[in-house]
DSSP file (Angstrom, degrees, kcal/mol; ACC not computed):
  #  RESIDUE AA STRUCTURE BP1 BP2  ACC     N-H-->O    O-->H-N    N-H-->O    O-->H-N    TCO  KAPPA ALPHA  PHI   PSI    X-CA   Y-CA   Z-CA
    1    1 A X              0   0    0      0, 0.0     2,-0.6     0, 0.0     7,-0.2   0.000 360.0 360.0 360.0 131.1  107.8   60.8   48.1
    2    2 A X        -     0   0    0      5,-0.1     2,-0.9     2,-0.0     5,-0.1  -0.958 360.0-159.9-114.0 117.4  110.6   63.2   48.8
    3    3 A X        -     0   0    0     -2,-0.6     2,-0.8     2,-0.1    37,-0.0  -0.841  64.2 -61.2 -99.6 101.7  109.7   66.8   49.5
    4    4 A X  S    S-     0   0    0     -2,-0.9     2,-0.3   115,-0.0   100,-0.1  -0.463 114.7 -20.0  59.0-101.7  112.8   69.0   48.9
    5    5 A X  S    S+     0   0    0     -2,-0.8     2,-0.2   114,-0.1   114,-0.1  -0.925 104.8  59.9-130.4 162.8  115.0   67.3   51.6
    6    6 A X  S    S-     0   0    0     -2,-0.3     2,-0.4    31,-0.1    33,-0.2  -0.588  82.6 -69.3 113.7 179.8  114.1   65.3   54.6
    7    7 A X  E     -a   39   0A   0     31,-2.5    33,-2.8    -2,-0.2     2,-0.3  -0.875  46.7-176.3-112.3 144.8  112.2   62.1   55.0
    8    8 A X  E     +a   40   0A   0     -2,-0.4     2,-0.3    -7,-0.2    33,-0.2  -0.970   6.4 177.8-141.1 156.6  108.5   61.6   54.4
    9    9 A X  E     -a   41   0A   0     31,-2.0    33,-3.1    -2,-0.3     2,-0.4  -0.987  20.8-136.7-153.6 155.1  106.0   58.8   54.8
   10   10 A X  E     -a   42   0A   0     -2,-0.3     2,-0.4    31,-0.2    33,-0.2  -0.967  20.1-163.1-116.7 132.8  102.3   58.3   54.3
   11   11 A X        -     0   0    0     31,-2.6    34,-0.7    -2,-0.4    35,-0.2  -0.943  20.6-177.8-118.3 136.6  100.2   56.4   56.9
   12   12 A X  S    S+     0   0    0     -2,-0.4     2,-0.3     1,-0.3    35,-0.2   0.683  79.3  13.9 -94.1 -25.7   96.8   54.8   56.5
   13   13 A X        +     0   0    0     33,-0.1    -1,-0.3    34,-0.1    33,-0.1  -0.997  41.5 169.2-154.0 141.0   96.6   53.6   60.1
   14   14 A X  B     +d   49   0B   0     34,-0.6    36,-0.9    -2,-0.3    39,-0.4  -0.059  66.9  87.4-137.6  32.3   98.4   54.1   63.4
   15   15 A X        +     0   0    0     34,-0.2     2,-0.6    37,-0.1    36,-0.1   0.368  62.6  87.5-117.0   5.2   95.9   52.3   65.6
   16   16 A X     >  -     0   0    0      1,-0.1     4,-2.5    34,-0.1     3,-0.2  -0.927  67.8-147.0-105.6 120.1   97.1   48.7   65.5
   17   17 A X  H  > S+     0   0    0     -2,-0.6     4,-1.8     1,-0.2    -1,-0.1   0.854  98.0  53.3 -57.2 -36.8   99.8   48.1   68.1
   18   18 A X  H  > S+     0   0    0      1,-0.2     4,-1.5     2,-0.2    -1,-0.2   0.923 110.7  45.0 -64.1 -44.9  101.5   45.6   65.8
   19   19 A X  H  > S+     0   0    0     -3,-0.2     4,-2.5     1,-0.2    -2,-0.2   0.854 108.8  58.2 -68.8 -32.3  101.8   48.0   62.9
   20   20 A X  H  X S+     0   0    0     -4,-2.5     4,-2.8     1,-0.2    -1,-0.2   0.896 102.8  53.3 -62.4 -39.3  102.9   50.7   65.3
   21   21 A X  H  X S+     0   0    0     -4,-1.8     4,-1.9     2,-0.2    -1,-0.2   0.909 109.4  48.3 -62.8 -40.7  105.9   48.6   66.4
   22   22 A X  H  X S+     0   0    0     -4,-1.5     4,-1.9     2,-0.2    -2,-0.2   0.928 112.6  48.6 -62.3 -44.5  106.9   48.2   62.7
   23   23 A X  H  X S+     0   0    0     -4,-2.5     4,-3.1     1,-0.2    -2,-0.2   0.900 108.0  54.6 -63.6 -41.0  106.6   51.9   62.2
   24   24 A X  H  X S+     0   0    0     -4,-2.8     4,-3.0     1,-0.2    -1,-0.2   0.897 106.2  52.1 -60.7 -40.4  108.6   52.6   65.3
   25   25 A X  H  X S+     0   0    0     -4,-1.9     4,-1.8     2,-0.2    -1,-0.2   0.920 112.9  44.6 -61.6 -43.0  111.4   50.4   64.0
   26   26 A X  H  X S+     0   0    0     -4,-1.9     4,-2.6     2,-0.2    -2,-0.2   0.935 114.0  49.8 -65.3 -46.4  111.4   52.4   60.7
   27   27 A X  H  X S+     0   0    0     -4,-3.1     4,-3.0     1,-0.2     5,-0.3   0.929 109.7  50.9 -58.7 -47.6  111.2   55.7   62.5
   28   28 A X  H  X S+     0   0    0     -4,-3.0     4,-2.3     1,-0.2    -1,-0.2   0.895 111.4  48.7 -58.9 -40.4  114.1   54.8   64.8
   29   29 A X  H  X S+     0   0    0     -4,-1.8     4,-2.6    -5,-0.2     5,-0.2   0.935 113.2  46.2 -65.1 -46.8  116.3   53.8   61.8
   30   30 A X  H  X S+     0   0    0     -4,-2.6     4,-2.5     1,-0.2    -2,-0.2   0.932 114.5  47.2 -62.6 -46.0  115.5   57.0   59.9
   31   31 A X  H  < S+     0   0    0     -4,-3.0    -1,-0.2     1,-0.2    -2,-0.2   0.891 114.1  47.8 -64.5 -39.1  116.1   59.2   63.0
   32   32 A X  H  < S+     0   0    0     -4,-2.3     3,-0.5    -5,-0.3    -1,-0.2   0.912 118.3  39.6 -67.3 -42.5  119.4   57.4   63.7
   33   33 A X  H  < S+     0   0    0     -4,-2.6    -2,-0.2     1,-0.2    -1,-0.2   0.782 131.9  24.8 -79.5 -27.3  120.7   57.6   60.2
   34   34 A X    ><  +     0   0    0     -4,-2.5     3,-1.7    -5,-0.2    -1,-0.2  -0.520  66.7 162.3-135.9  66.3  119.4   61.1   59.5
   35   35 A X  T 3  S+     0   0    0     -3,-0.5    -1,-0.1     1,-0.3    -3,-0.1   0.734  77.4  50.8 -64.0 -22.2  119.1   63.0   62.8
   36   36 A X  T 3  S+     0   0    0      2,-0.1    -1,-0.3    28,-0.1    33,-0.1   0.427  87.2 114.2 -96.0   2.7  119.1   66.4   61.2
   37   37 A X    <   -     0   0    0     -3,-1.7     2,-0.4    -7,-0.2   -31,-0.1  -0.342  69.1-121.7 -70.6 150.5  116.3   65.6   58.7
   38   38 A X        -     0   0    0     -2,-0.1   -31,-2.5    32,-0.0     2,-0.5  -0.781  28.2-145.7 -81.1 135.4  112.9   67.1   58.7
   39   39 A X  E     -ab   7  70A   0     30,-2.1    32,-3.2    -2,-0.4     2,-0.5  -0.934  14.8-170.2-109.4 126.7  110.4   64.4   59.0
   40   40 A X  E     -ab   8  71A   0    -33,-2.8   -31,-2.0    -2,-0.5     2,-0.5  -0.969   0.7-169.7-120.8 125.1  107.1   64.8   57.1
   41   41 A X  E     -ab   9  72A   0     30,-3.2    32,-2.9    -2,-0.5     2,-0.8  -0.958  15.6-149.2-120.6 124.4  104.1   62.5   57.7
   42   42 A X  E     +ab  10  73A   0    -33,-3.1   -31,-2.6    -2,-0.5     3,-0.2  -0.819  28.3 162.4 -88.9 110.9  101.0   62.4   55.6
   43   43 A X    >   +     0   0    0     30,-1.7     3,-1.5    -2,-0.8    33,-0.4   0.031  28.5 123.3-118.3  24.8   98.3   61.3   58.1
   44   44 A X  T 3  S+     0   0    0      1,-0.3    -1,-0.1    29,-0.3   -32,-0.1   0.757  79.3  46.2 -62.6 -23.3   95.2   62.4   56.2
   45   45 A X  T 3  S+     0   0    0    -34,-0.7     2,-0.6    -3,-0.2    -1,-0.3   0.508  88.6 100.7 -95.2  -5.1   93.8   58.9   56.3
   46   46 A X    <   +     0   0    0     -3,-1.5    30,-0.6   -35,-0.2    33,-0.2  -0.712  36.8 163.2 -84.6 122.0   94.5   58.3   60.0
   47   47 A X        +     0   0    0     -2,-0.6     2,-0.3     1,-0.3    -1,-0.2   0.537  61.0  33.1-113.3 -11.9   91.4   58.8   62.1
   48   48 A X        -     0   0    0     30,-0.0   -34,-0.6    31,-0.0     2,-0.4  -0.999  56.9-161.3-149.3 140.9   92.3   57.2   65.4
   49   49 A X  B     -d   14   0B   0     -2,-0.3   -34,-0.2    -3,-0.1     2,-0.1  -0.991   7.8-171.4-122.7 130.2   95.4   56.7   67.5
   50   50 A X     >  -     0   0    0    -36,-0.9     4,-2.4    -2,-0.4     5,-0.2  -0.358  53.8 -76.6 -98.6-168.8   95.8   54.1   70.2
   51   51 A X  H  > S+     0   0    0      1,-0.2     4,-2.2     2,-0.2     5,-0.1   0.833 133.1  55.7 -61.8 -31.6   98.7   53.9   72.6
   52   52 A X  H  > S+     0   0    0      2,-0.2     4,-1.6     1,-0.2    -1,-0.2   0.920 109.0  46.2 -65.5 -43.1  100.9   52.4   69.9
   53   53 A X  H  > S+     0   0    0    -39,-0.4     4,-1.7     2,-0.2    -2,-0.2   0.895 111.3  51.6 -65.3 -40.8  100.2   55.4   67.6
   54   54 A X  H  X S+     0   0    0     -4,-2.4     4,-2.5     1,-0.2    -1,-0.2   0.909 107.0  54.6 -61.0 -41.7  100.8   57.8   70.4
   55   55 A X  H  X S+     0   0    0     -4,-2.2     4,-2.5     1,-0.2    -1,-0.2   0.865 102.7  57.1 -60.9 -37.0  104.2   56.1   71.0
   56   56 A X  H  X S+     0   0    0     -4,-1.6     4,-2.2     1,-0.2    -1,-0.2   0.947 110.2  43.8 -58.0 -48.4  105.1   56.6   67.4
   57   57 A X  H  X S+     0   0    0     -4,-1.7     4,-2.0     1,-0.2    -2,-0.2   0.898 112.0  52.2 -66.5 -40.3  104.7   60.4   67.7
   58   58 A X  H  X S+     0   0    0     -4,-2.5     4,-1.0     1,-0.2    -1,-0.2   0.908 111.6  47.1 -62.3 -40.5  106.5   60.5   71.0
   59   59 A X  H  < S+     0   0    0     -4,-2.5     3,-0.3     1,-0.2    -1,-0.2   0.884 110.3  53.3 -67.6 -38.7  109.5   58.7   69.6
   60   60 A X  H  < S+     0   0    0     -4,-2.2    -1,-0.2     1,-0.2    -2,-0.2   0.887 111.0  46.2 -61.7 -38.3  109.4   61.0   66.5
   61   61 A X  H >< S+     0   0    0     -4,-2.0     3,-2.1    -5,-0.1    -1,-0.2   0.668  83.0 116.1 -82.2 -16.5  109.5   64.1   68.7
   62   62 A X  T 3< S-     0   0    0     -4,-1.0    -3,-0.0    -3,-0.3    -4,-0.0  -0.333  92.2  -3.2 -59.9 122.5  112.3   62.9   71.0
   63   63 A X  T 3  S+     0   0    0      1,-0.2    -1,-0.3    -2,-0.1     2,-0.1   0.515  95.1 145.9  77.5   5.1  115.4   65.1   70.6
   64   64 A X    <   -     0   0    0     -3,-2.1     2,-0.3     2,-0.0    -1,-0.2  -0.467  29.2-163.8 -75.9 147.5  113.9   67.2   67.9
   65   65 A X    >   -     0   0    0      3,-0.2     3,-1.5    -2,-0.1    26,-0.0  -0.763  38.9 -95.3-120.9 171.6  114.7   70.9   67.6
   66   66 A X  G >  S+     0   0    0      1,-0.3     3,-0.6    -2,-0.3    -2,-0.0   0.791 122.6  55.4 -60.9 -27.7  113.0   73.6   65.7
   67   67 A X  G 3  S+     0   0    0      1,-0.2    -1,-0.3   -29,-0.0    26,-0.0   0.638 113.0  40.3 -83.4 -12.0  115.4   73.2   62.7
   68   68 A X  G <  S+     0   0    0     -3,-1.5    -1,-0.2   -30,-0.1    -3,-0.2  -0.431  90.7 169.8-128.1  60.7  114.7   69.5   62.3
   69   69 A X    <   -     0   0    0     -3,-0.6   -30,-2.1    -5,-0.1     2,-0.5  -0.086  35.0-125.4 -73.0 165.1  111.0   69.5   62.9
   70   70 A X  E     -bc  39  94A   0     23,-3.0    25,-2.4   -32,-0.2     2,-0.4  -0.954  28.6-164.3-108.9 128.7  108.3   66.9   62.4
   71   71 A X  E     -bc  40  95A   0    -32,-3.2   -30,-3.2    -2,-0.5     2,-0.4  -0.923   9.0-153.5-118.2 142.4  105.4   68.0   60.2
   72   72 A X  E     -bc  41  96A   0     23,-2.1    25,-3.0    -2,-0.4     2,-0.6  -0.935  11.2-144.4-111.0 135.6  102.0   66.4   59.7
   73   73 A X  E    S-bc  42  97A   0    -32,-2.9   -30,-1.7    -2,-0.4   -29,-0.3  -0.894  73.7 -21.5-101.6 121.2  100.0   66.8   56.5
   74   74 A X  S    S-     0   0    0     23,-3.6    -1,-0.2    -2,-0.6     2,-0.1   0.876  76.6-172.7  54.4  53.3   96.3   67.1   56.9
   75   75 A X        -     0   0    0     22,-0.2    -1,-0.1    -3,-0.2   -31,-0.1  -0.482  26.5-110.8 -73.3 148.4   95.7   65.6   60.4
   76   76 A X     >  -     0   0    0    -30,-0.6     4,-2.4   -33,-0.4     5,-0.2  -0.322  26.6-109.7 -71.2 159.3   92.1   65.0   61.4
   77   77 A X  H  > S+     0   0    0      1,-0.2     4,-2.5     2,-0.2     5,-0.2   0.866 120.0  55.1 -57.8 -35.8   90.7   67.2   64.3
   78   78 A X  H  > S+     0   0    0      2,-0.2     4,-2.1     1,-0.2    -1,-0.2   0.911 108.5  47.0 -64.9 -41.5   90.6   64.0   66.5
   79   79 A X  H  > S+     0   0    0    -33,-0.2     4,-2.6     2,-0.2     5,-0.2   0.925 112.9  49.4 -65.2 -44.0   94.3   63.4   65.9
   80   80 A X  H  X S+     0   0    0     -4,-2.4     4,-2.2     1,-0.2    -2,-0.2   0.905 109.2  52.4 -62.2 -41.3   95.1   67.1   66.6
   81   81 A X  H  X S+     0   0    0     -4,-2.5     4,-2.3     2,-0.2    -1,-0.2   0.928 111.6  46.1 -60.8 -45.4   93.1   67.0   69.8
   82   82 A X  H  X S+     0   0    0     -4,-2.1     4,-2.1     2,-0.2    -2,-0.2   0.925 112.5  49.5 -64.3 -44.6   95.0   63.9   71.1
   83   83 A X  H  <>S+     0   0    0     -4,-2.6     5,-2.0     1,-0.2     6,-1.0   0.841 111.0  51.7 -64.2 -31.9   98.4   65.4   70.1
   84   84 A X  H ><5S+     0   0    0     -4,-2.2     3,-1.1    -5,-0.2    -1,-0.2   0.918 107.4  52.3 -67.1 -44.4   97.4   68.6   71.9
   85   85 A X  H 3<5S+     0   0    0     -4,-2.3    -2,-0.2     1,-0.3    -1,-0.2   0.885 111.0  46.5 -60.0 -40.6   96.4   66.7   75.0
   86   86 A X  T 3<5S-     0   0    0     -4,-2.1    -1,-0.3    -5,-0.1    -2,-0.2   0.449 118.3-111.7 -87.4   2.3   99.8   64.9   75.2
   87   87 A X  T < 5S+     0   0    0     -3,-1.1     3,-0.4    -4,-0.3     4,-0.2   0.522  82.3 119.1  91.0   6.2  101.7   68.1   74.6
   88   88 A X    > < +     0   0    0     -5,-2.0     3,-1.7     1,-0.2    -4,-0.2   0.887  68.5  60.4 -73.1 -37.6  103.1   67.5   71.1
   89   89 A X  T 3  S+     0   0    0     -6,-1.0    -1,-0.2     1,-0.3    -5,-0.1   0.723 100.3  56.2 -66.7 -19.4  101.4   70.5   69.5
   90   90 A X  T 3  S+     0   0    0     -3,-0.4    -1,-0.3    -6,-0.1     2,-0.2   0.518  83.3 107.9 -88.9  -4.0  103.1   73.0   71.8
   91   91 A X  S X  S-     0   0    0     -3,-1.7     3,-1.6    -4,-0.2   -26,-0.1  -0.529  71.7-134.6 -77.1 139.5  106.6   71.8   70.9
   92   92 A X  T 3  S+     0   0    0      1,-0.3    -1,-0.1    -2,-0.2   -23,-0.1   0.732 104.1  59.5 -62.1 -23.8  108.6   74.2   68.7
   93   93 A X  T 3  S+     0   0    0    -29,-0.2   -23,-3.0    -5,-0.1     2,-0.4   0.205  88.4  91.9 -93.5  16.0  109.7   71.2   66.5
   94   94 A X  E <   +c   70   0A   0     -3,-1.6     2,-0.3   -25,-0.2   -23,-0.2  -0.936  50.1 177.1-115.5 133.3  106.1   70.3   65.5
   95   95 A X  E     -c   71   0A   0    -25,-2.4   -23,-2.1    -2,-0.4     2,-0.4  -0.951  14.6-154.9-132.4 152.1  104.4   71.7   62.4
   96   96 A X  E     -c   72   0A   0     -2,-0.3     2,-0.4   -25,-0.2   -23,-0.2  -0.993  10.4-169.6-128.0 136.5  101.0   71.1   60.8
   97   97 A X  E     -c   73   0A   0    -25,-3.0   -23,-3.6    -2,-0.4   -22,-0.2  -0.976  23.6-144.4-128.5 140.1  100.2   71.6   57.1
   98   98 A X  S    S-     0   0    0     -2,-0.4     2,-0.3   -25,-0.2    -1,-0.1   0.814  83.8  -3.6 -69.9 -30.6   96.9   71.6   55.3
   99   99 A X  S  > S-     0   0    0      1,-0.1     4,-1.8   -26,-0.1     5,-0.1  -0.947  76.3 -95.3-156.0 172.6   98.3   69.9   52.2
  100  100 A X  H  > S+     0   0    0     -2,-0.3     4,-2.8     1,-0.2     5,-0.2   0.846 118.0  57.1 -64.7 -35.4  101.5   68.6   50.6
  101  101 A X  H  > S+     0   0    0      2,-0.2     4,-2.3     1,-0.2    -1,-0.2   0.905 106.9  48.2 -64.9 -40.7  102.1   71.9   48.6
  102  102 A X  H  > S+     0   0    0      2,-0.2     4,-2.0     1,-0.2    -1,-0.2   0.906 112.4  49.6 -65.1 -40.9  102.1   73.9   51.8
  103  103 A X  H  X S+     0   0    0     -4,-1.8     4,-2.3     2,-0.2    -2,-0.2   0.915 109.1  52.5 -62.5 -43.3  104.5   71.4   53.4
  104  104 A X  H  X S+     0   0    0     -4,-2.8     4,-2.5     1,-0.2    -2,-0.2   0.913 108.9  49.9 -59.9 -43.6  106.8   71.6   50.3
  105  105 A X  H  X S+     0   0    0     -4,-2.3     4,-2.6     1,-0.2    -1,-0.2   0.897 109.4  51.8 -63.1 -39.2  106.8   75.4   50.5
  106  106 A X  H  X S+     0   0    0     -4,-2.0     4,-2.2     2,-0.2    -1,-0.2   0.898 110.7  47.8 -64.5 -39.7  107.8   75.2   54.2
  107  107 A X  H  X S+     0   0    0     -4,-2.3     4,-2.4     2,-0.2    -2,-0.2   0.912 111.6  50.0 -67.6 -41.7  110.6   72.9   53.4
  108  108 A X  H  X S+     0   0    0     -4,-2.5     4,-2.1     2,-0.2    -2,-0.2   0.911 111.1  49.2 -62.7 -41.9  111.9   75.1   50.6
  109  109 A X  H  X S+     0   0    0     -4,-2.6     4,-2.2     2,-0.2    -1,-0.2   0.902 109.4  52.6 -62.8 -41.0  111.8   78.1   52.9
  110  110 A X  H  X S+     0   0    0     -4,-2.2     4,-1.4     1,-0.2    -2,-0.2   0.918 108.0  51.1 -60.2 -43.9  113.7   76.2   55.5
  111  111 A X  H  < S+     0   0    0     -4,-2.4     6,-0.2     1,-0.2    -1,-0.2   0.900 109.8  49.8 -60.4 -41.4  116.3   75.3   52.9
  112  112 A X  H  < S+     0   0    0     -4,-2.1     3,-0.5     1,-0.2    -1,-0.2   0.878 114.6  44.2 -65.2 -37.3  116.7   79.0   52.0
  113  113 A X  H  < S+     0   0    0     -4,-2.2    -1,-0.2     1,-0.3    -2,-0.2   0.638 122.1  38.6 -82.7 -14.9  117.0   80.0   55.7
  114  114 A X    ><  +     0   0    0     -4,-1.4     3,-2.1    -3,-0.2    -1,-0.3  -0.561  65.6 163.9-132.4  67.7  119.5   77.1   56.4
  115  115 A X  T 3  S+     0   0    0     -3,-0.5    -1,-0.1     1,-0.3    -2,-0.1   0.699  71.9  65.8 -64.1 -17.9  121.7   76.9   53.3
  116  116 A X  T 3  S+     0   0    0     -3,-0.1     2,-0.5     2,-0.1    -1,-0.3   0.575  77.4 102.1 -80.4  -7.0  124.3   74.8   55.2
  117  117 A X  S <  S-     0   0    0     -3,-2.1     2,-0.2    -6,-0.2    -3,-0.1  -0.658  72.7-134.2 -78.3 125.4  121.7   72.0   55.6
  118  118 A X        -     0   0    0     -2,-0.5     2,-0.3     1,-0.1    -2,-0.1  -0.504  16.6-110.9 -81.0 146.9  122.6   69.3   53.1
  119  119 A X              0   0    0     -2,-0.2  -114,-0.1     1,-0.1    -1,-0.1  -0.569 360.0 360.0 -72.3 137.9  120.0   67.7   50.9
  120  120 A X              0   0    0     -2,-0.3    -1,-0.1  -116,-0.0  -115,-0.1   0.413 360.0 360.0 -96.4 360.0  119.4   64.0   51.9
């Protein structure tokens, strides 16, 4: 799914260390190839994060600025609590959206405010 511009993904699980390593490889590739992209993650089915899942979020946030933010769609209260504890929720480059439509509107607004950003 492509929401306006940027990269997006849906995750069912981020609590298996093996799957986290696969996700990290994908994340590293996307970030390397598209460093200015907004990254949007649908995590509505994720209910638990282990250290591998936490590492995915830490890698996603590395080097992000407010104009190339990472957004989560519909994270559970448990996920939000953990991300708050490790300091991700206080970063300017982190956003949370209740649903995909709200995320889409935020991306469209970002495009309007940053017309020099190319669509990917």
